C-alpha positions in Angstrom: 0.2 -0.1 0.1 1.4 3.2 -1.2 1.6 6.4 1.3 -1.2 7.7 -0.6 -3.5 5.1 -0.2 -2.4 4.7 3.8 -3.4 8.3 4.5 -6.8 7.3 2.9 -7.2 4.2 5.1 -6.5 6.1 7.9 -9.1 9.0 7.4 -11.6 6.6 6.6 -11.4 4.2 9.0 -11.2 7.0 12.0 -14.0 7.8 13.6 -15.4 11.0 13.1 -19.1 12.0 13.2 -20.7 15.3 13.3 -19.8 17.1 16.5 -17.1 14.2 17.8 -14.2 14.7 15.1 -11.6 14.4 17.5 -9.4 11.5 16.0 -9.9 12.1 12.5 -9.0 15.6 13.4 -5.8 13.8 14.6 -5.3 12.2 11.7 -5.0 15.2 9.4 -2.9 16.9 11.9 -0.1 14.4 11.6 -0.6 15.2 7.9 -0.7 18.4 7.6 1.6 19.6 10.7 5.3 19.1 8.2 3.2 21.1 5.2 2.2 24.1 6.9 1.1 26.4 10.0 -1.4 25.2 12.4 -4.4 26.5 13.2 -7.7 25.8 14.8 -11.0 27.2 15.5 -13.0 26.8 18.6 -15.4 24.3 17.6 -12.8 21.8 16.2 -11.9 22.5 12.7 -8.2 22.5 11.7 -6.1 24.3 8.8 -2.9 24.2 7.5 -1.1 27.4 6.2 1.2 27.1 3.2 2.7 30.5 2.1 3.5 30.5 -1.3 3.8 34.4 -1.5 3.3 35.9 1.3 1.4 39.2 -0.3 -0.5 36.8 -2.4 -4.6 36.0 -2.5 -5.3 33.7 0.2 -7.1 30.5 -1.2 -9.0 28.3 1.1 -9.7 24.5 0.4 -11.9 23.4 3.0 -13.2 19.5 3.3 -15.2 18.6 5.9 -14.1 16.3 8.6 -17.2 14.5 9.7 -19.2 11.6 8.6 -22.8 10.6 9.0 -23.6 8.7 12.0 -25.4 8.5 15.0 -26.0 9.3 18.6 -26.9 7.8 22.0 -30.5 9.4 22.6 -31.7 7.0 25.5 -30.8 3.6 26.9 -34.3 1.0 27.5 -34.7 -0.7 30.3 -33.6 -3.6 28.6 -30.3 -2.4 27.2 -31.3 -1.4 24.1 -29.8 1.6 22.5 -32.1 4.8 20.7 -30.4 7.0 18.7 -30.9 10.1 16.6 -29.0 10.5 13.3 -26.7 12.7 12.8 -26.4 13.9 9.1 -28.7 12.7 6.3 -29.9 8.6 6.4 -32.2 7.0 4.1 -34.2 3.9 6.5 -33.3 1.7 4.0 -29.5 1.7 4.2 -29.6 1.1 7.6 -31.0 -2.3 9.1 -28.4 -4.9 10.4 -25.7 -2.6 10.1 -22.7 -3.3 12.4 -22.1 0.0 14.3 -19.8 1.3 17.1 -20.5 3.2 20.2 -17.7 5.3 21.2 -18.2 5.1 25.0 -16.0 6.5 28.4 -14.5 3.4 28.1 -13.9 2.9 24.6 -15.4 1.2 21.3 -18.3 -1.1 21.7 -19.8 -2.5 18.7 -23.6 -3.4 18.2 -26.1 -3.7 15.5 -29.0 -2.0 14.3 -32.4 -3.5 14.4 -36.0 -3.6 14.3 -39.1 -5.9 15.2 -38.7 -9.0 12.7 -40.4 -8.9 9.2 -41.9 -12.3 10.4 -43.9 -10.7 12.9 -45.1 -7.7 10.6 -48.6 -7.6 9.0 -48.3 -8.3 5.4 -49.0 -4.5 4.8 -46.5 -3.5 6.8 -43.8 -5.6 5.4 -44.3 -3.2 2.1 -43.1 -0.2 4.1 -40.6 1.1 5.0 -39.0 0.6 8.6 -39.0 4.0 10.2 -35.8 5.5 12.3 -38.1 5.7 15.5 -38.9 2.3 14.8 -35.2 1.4 15.2 -32.9 0.5 18.2 -29.2 -0.7 18.7 -28.3 -3.6 20.2 -24.8 -4.2 22.3 -25.5 -7.1 23.5 -26.5 -5.8 27.1 -29.3 -7.1 29.1 -30.3 -4.1 31.1 -29.8 -0.6 31.4 -27.4 -1.0 34.0 -25.2 -3.1 32.1 -25.1 -1.0 29.7 -23.8 1.9 31.8 -21.3 0.0 33.6 -19.7 -0.6 30.1 -19.6 3.5 29.9 -22.5 3.9 27.8 -24.5 6.9 28.3 -26.6 9.8 26.0 -25.0 11.8 23.7 -22.1 8.8 23.2 -21.4 9.0 19.1 -22.1 6.1 16.9 -20.0 5.3 14.2 -20.7 3.1 11.2 -18.4 -0.1 11.1 -16.4 -0.7 7.6 -13.2 -1.1 7.1 -11.2 0.3 4.4 -11.0 -2.0 1.3 -9.4 -2.3 -2.7 -11.6 -4.3 -4.2 -10.9 -7.0 -7.3 -10.0 -3.6 -10.0 -7.7 -2.1 -7.0 -8.1 0.8 -8.5 -11.9 1.3 -6.7 -11.8 1.7 -2.9 -14.6 0.9 -0.8 -14.7 2.7 2.6 -16.9 4.3 4.9 -17.2 8.1 5.2 -16.1 8.9 1.7 -18.2 12.1 2.3 -16.0 13.7 3.4 -12.4 12.2 4.0 -12.0 12.6 0.3 -12.1 16.2 0.8 -9.6 16.2 3.6 -7.6 14.0 1.6 -7.8 16.4 -1.6 -6.6 19.3 0.9 -3.8 17.1 1.8 -2.3 15.5 -0.8 -2.9 18.9 -2.7 -0.6 21.1 -0.4 1.7 18.1 -0.1 2.2 18.5 -3.9 2.9 22.2 -3.6 5.5 21.6 -0.7 8.6 22.1 -3.1 6.7 23.9 -5.6 6.3 28.1 -6.1 2.2 29.4 -6.2 1.7 32.9 -6.2 -0.5 33.1 -2.8 -1.2 31.4 0.6 -2.8 27.9 0.4 -5.0 27.1 3.4 -5.9 23.0 3.7 -8.8 23.4 5.9 -10.7 19.8 7.7 -14.3 21.8 8.9 -16.4 20.2 11.2 -20.3 19.6 11.4 -20.9 20.1 7.7 -23.3 17.2 7.8 -25.6 19.2 10.5 -25.3 22.8 9.0 -21.9 23.7 7.3 -21.0 24.8 11.1 -17.2 24.7 10.9 -17.0 26.3 7.4 -18.5 29.7 8.9 -16.2 29.8 11.6 -12.9 28.6 9.8 -14.2 31.1 7.2 -13.9 33.7 10.0 -10.5 32.7 10.7 -9.0 32.6 7.5 -10.9 35.4 5.8 -10.0 34.0 2.2 -10.2 35.6 -1.4 -11.2 32.7 -2.8 -13.2 29.2 -1.4 -13.0 26.0 -2.9 -15.1 23.4 -1.5 -13.6 19.9 -1.5 -16.8 17.2 -1.5 -18.1 14.2 -3.1 -20.1 14.2 -6.3 -23.0 11.8 -6.5 -21.9 8.9 -9.2 -24.5 8.3 -11.4 -23.4 5.1 -13.3 -25.3 2.9 -11.6 -28.7 0.9 -12.7 -31.7 3.0 -12.4 -30.5 6.3 -12.3 -30.4 8.7 -15.0 -27.6 11.6 -16.8 -30.3 13.8 -15.4 -30.4 12.6 -12.2 -26.7 12.4 -11.8 -24.2 12.8 -14.4 -20.4 12.0 -13.0 -19.0 8.5 -13.5 -16.3 7.3 -11.3 -12.9 6.8 -13.0 -13.6 10.0 -15.6 -12.1 12.8 -13.5 -12.9 15.4 -11.4 -16.4 16.9 -10.8 -17.1 20.5 -11.3 -20.5 21.2 -9.2 -22.5 23.5 -11.1 -25.6 24.1 -8.7 -26.8 23.0 -5.3 -29.1 24.3 -2.8 -26.7 26.3 -0.8 -24.9 28.1 -3.5 -24.4 28.7 -7.4 -20.8 28.8 -7.9 -18.8 31.9 -8.8 -18.7 32.1 -13.0 -15.3 33.8 -13.4 -13.8 31.0 -11.1 -15.6 28.4 -12.8 -14.6 29.2 -16.3 -11.0 29.4 -14.9 -11.2 25.8 -13.4 -12.8 24.6 -16.9 -9.6 26.4 -18.7 -7.3 25.0 -16.0 -8.7 21.6 -16.9 -8.3 22.3 -20.5 -5.2 23.3 -20.2 -3.7 20.4 -18.3 -5.6 18.0 -20.4 -7.3 16.5 -17.3 -11.3 15.7 -17.8 -13.6 17.1 -16.2 -17.4 16.4 -15.4 -20.1 18.8 -14.2 -23.2 18.1 -12.3 -26.0 19.8 -10.1 -27.1 19.1 -6.3 -30.8 20.2 -6.3 -31.2 18.7 -2.6 -28.0 19.7 -0.1 -25.4 22.3 0.4 -22.0 22.0 0.7 -19.0 24.3 3.1 -18.6 26.6 0.1 -22.1 27.8 0.7 -20.9 29.2 4.2 -17.6 30.5 2.6 -19.0 32.5 -0.2 -21.4 34.4 2.2 -18.3 35.9 4.0 -18.1 39.3 4.8 -18.5 41.3 1.6 -18.5 37.8 -0.4 -15.8 35.2 -1.4 -15.5 33.5 -4.9 -16.1 29.8 -4.4 -17.0 27.0 -5.8 -17.1 23.0 -5.5 -14.8 20.1 -6.9 -14.7 17.0 -6.2 -14.9 13.3 -7.5 -17.9 10.9 -7.8 -18.3 8.8 -5.1 -21.4 5.1 -4.9 -23.4 5.1 -2.4 -22.8 8.0 0.1 -24.3 8.4 3.1 -24.3 4.6 3.8 -21.4 2.3 5.5 -19.5 1.4 2.2 -18.8 3.8 -0.8 -16.7 3.3 -3.8 -14.6 6.1 -4.9 -11.7 5.8 -8.0 -8.5 6.1 -7.2 -7.6 8.0 -10.6 -10.3 10.5 -9.7 -8.5 11.5 -6.7 -5.2 12.1 -8.6 -6.7 13.6 -11.5 -8.7 15.8 -8.3 -5.3 16.8 -7.4 -3.7 18.0 -10.5 -6.6 19.9 -11.1 -6.4 22.0 -7.6 -2.3 22.4 -8.0 -2.5 23.3 -11.5 -5.5 26.0 -10.3 -3.6 27.2 -7.5 -0.6 28.1 -9.4 -3.1 30.3 -11.6 -4.5 32.0 -8.6 -1.9 35.2 -8.7 -3.5 38.8 -7.5 -4.2 40.0 -10.4 -6.2 36.9 -11.7 -8.1 37.0 -8.2 -8.9 40.7 -8.5 -10.1 40.8 -11.7 -12.7 37.6 -10.3 -13.7 40.0 -8.0 -14.2 42.9 -9.8 
């Protein structure tokens, strides 16, 4: 496993649901400390500042640390855990999935359960089981036993899915590509720039609590005061059965995706054109997509102060917001190439033109 794959493995396997990003932040810190000055906000976001030209514009590359997961809300008398979702979950992907509860004494394995279908009336079997009817079984016989293991309301619950190379080893199966992909892109871009000149100051950022309201993007943007904002996030892959190009256009293995629209932001047209021109000049394949529902950290970044030219660049990923998603290694590498080339073009004159 090469150095980049090892980084991707560490990032995806680290637990880090919204509001509980400490473990993944520690992984990010270890990788970015050799690459730049470390900054943090008071919510737990982290940034590495890499200076190319100290009087150049500030470019913010933001991936979010958090993944979708759950939180313990109640322990029943019988020792089962009721829970709250953190981020968007579709009920059909939740049942019978393994999770870990991060208690005071360490992780405890559990499985998401519900009333068995054998006990349901025929009409009820046809319906989706609602989240409110689900619970987590950790093997405890009572509330007292669960508490003796350190479990308390408010404990984070993290999906279990080890990083795995598939038979086609360019396909990487893991939890949390949304959005350890963005964190990894920021790290790898800083790494590629380590011994290269660039006419600006680059901030590689890992934000907290994106999945529950773009919260870390708000505080880190206040901290950095960027001139250019680039959110690094996943795009929904549309290359699976039943999905039309009008629903999701990106295909894995076909290059980075430039998001043309989401519910939180319309990208800056001048910056969009610069990305398109950069990709063409560097012979990097570029895909386009829209996302009618949901938003990204760019939704907060672009509203800072008098406004920050911003957009979203990412890679297509299959099965986001589930326990296991698929990313293509070529898409990751090509996205890094695009980001490095783009940063080299963002000098003060270009940024001023974008703002005018």
